[in-house]
C-alpha angles and dihedrals in degrees: 000000000000115000095256110154092252088057095050102038118121087230092068109104111211117189115238092245091059125084119198122216117191118214115237115256117274096012108123090156089073095055109088093211091060090054090054091049089049090053092047093050093046097047104033109020105034114126093354131129126201129206094207143015089246089062087053091049092049092050092049089053092053091044093050091047092052097037095052092054091078104064094171091056091052092047091052092046096050097040110110120184107214114200101216 
């Protein structure tokens, strides 16, 4: 997790069988979601302009539908090997 306030609050109840690992500061490359967004930007939004936010939304819908068809690619993209 990142160190957002809702991840570090004392009110957060973490089950005993869960271990929390915080990401180092300024390390978006370690956050799997950032890697997915990087792929989406590169494959579906690169060198494109849009006349409206609706067009961006439509393109994102197309991108997500196509991107999520390849489950193995997503698994490879989001697998992080921690050395602990």
